[in-house]
C-alpha positions, -999 to +999 in steps of 0.1 A: -838-153-043-815-156-013-802-125+002-766-113+010-766-094+043-744-063+047-737-061+010-773-059-001-780-036+029-759-011+009-772-018-026-804-006-042-815-041-052-804-077-052-769-086-065-775-106-098-768-143-097-734-152-112-718-120-099-681-121-088-676-101-056-642-093-041-637-083-005-604-066+004-600-066+041-576-054+068-560-084+086-574-073+120-608-064+107-641-082+114-641-098+079-644-134+092-674-126+115-689-105+087-685-135+063-702-160+086-730-134+091-733-133+053-733-171+050-759-175+077-782-148+061-780-165+027-788-199+042-817-185+062-833-171+030-832-204+012-798-204-005-771-229-007-734-224+002-701-238-009-676-226+018-639-230+010-622-227+044-586-214+041-579-196+074-601-214+098-609-250+105-643-264+093-652-270+129-646-233+137-668-223+108-696-246+119-694-234+155-698-198+145-727-207+121-744-225+150-741-194+172-759-176+144-788-200+144-778-224+116-783-261+119-751-271+102-756-308+106-790-308+088-779-284+061-747-304+054-768-336+053-793-323+028-766-306+006-775-270+013-741-264+030-708-277+018-677-269+038-644-277+019-615-281+043-585-264+027-573-252+061-559-285+073-537-287+042-520-254+053-509-272+085-493-300+065-519-325+077-544-347+061-581-336+064-606-359+081-634-340+065-657-354+038-645-326+015-609-316+016-578-309-004-545-328-005-526-299-019-530-261-025-507-261-055-526-246-084-519-276-107-537-298-082-565-273-075-571-272-113-580-309-112-605-301-083-621-275-105-625-298-135-638-327-114-661-309-089-669-273-098-676-276-135-701-304-131-738-301-124-767-279-134-770-241-130-769-231-094-782-196-092-792-201-055-756-210-045-731-187-029-695-198-034-672-185-006-634-182-009-627-173+028-592-160+023-575-167-010-544-148+001-534-182+017-526-195-019-497-171-019-479-194+006-479-223-017-476-208-052-459-181-072-480-150-071-485-149-108-495-185-109-522-184-082-537-153-096-539-168-130-556-199-115-582-176-100-588-158-132-587-187-157-599-216-136-616-209-102-638-179-110-649-191-145-659-225-129-684-207-107-696-184-134-704-213-158-729-226-133-742-190-125-731-192-089-726-159-070-689-158-059-674-140-029-637-140-025-617-125+003-581-112+000-560-095+027-552-059+020-515-047+016-498-081+015-496-087-022-483-067-052-505-042-069-507-066-098-527-091-077-553-065-066-556-049-101-561-083-119-586-096-093-605-063-094-606-063-132-628-094-132-650-085-102-685-073-106-683-057-071-655-047-047-662-044-010-638-029+015-635-039+052-613-016+072-604-007+108-599+029+118-591+047+151-615+074+161-611+092+195-590+063+207-617+038+197-611+011+171-639+012+146-648-014+120-660-001+087-675-014+054-681+002+020-690-009-014-663+006-036-679-003-068-707-025-082-713-030-119-748-044-121-768-028-093-769+006-076-751+011-043-742+034-015-704+040-017-701+057+017-682+042+047-705+026+073-697+015+108-702-021+118-717-033+150-705-067+164-728-086+188-711-096+220-734-126+222-730-144+189-706-121+170-731-113+143-721-083+123-746-056+113-746-020+101-749+007+127-780+028+123 
């Protein structure tokens, strides 16, 4: 079974396939570097990834994965890595990627779900990444995009037994958003920044996990200056 770095470093066993994980992160935290570290680790242990890029261009995602030792060209060619370009749409432009979105309106995204995500066999070896679903708030009423997540997006991954990791920015939405997303999540992970002795420290903790034991304490993160890999400080 593929492995989830950072998260499974703090759990007593593997996260069950089909789990829904929610990461709530400070806007200035190392969430994005942590996320690509997770993706690289999952791919290196034989897993497949569907990466939905909201906040960064697909090329930026590829460049960081290459720094982490991933041959993105080979993995995209053999189907182990799919990068869906939803970032270009946020700029009001048309994506030149093989996989893109013309609109981030939930009515249009629901069509994508029915045509793409619901089809195919079980995919227990696949990790589905929602890089920053807070972006949907720019294009939809808050209630509507959260309902899309709960009634369309997440169930589409679960029906194929994919593990799902969604990122949402902390303190920018109403409490309703966080509570509803948390209610359907099997695990909640926090990424925070704190100031200690005039030093900015990046931290991670597992707030809760339903189906596996876990360490709920805060842990410092170390960020490599060479390739920006994120690891736990010993």
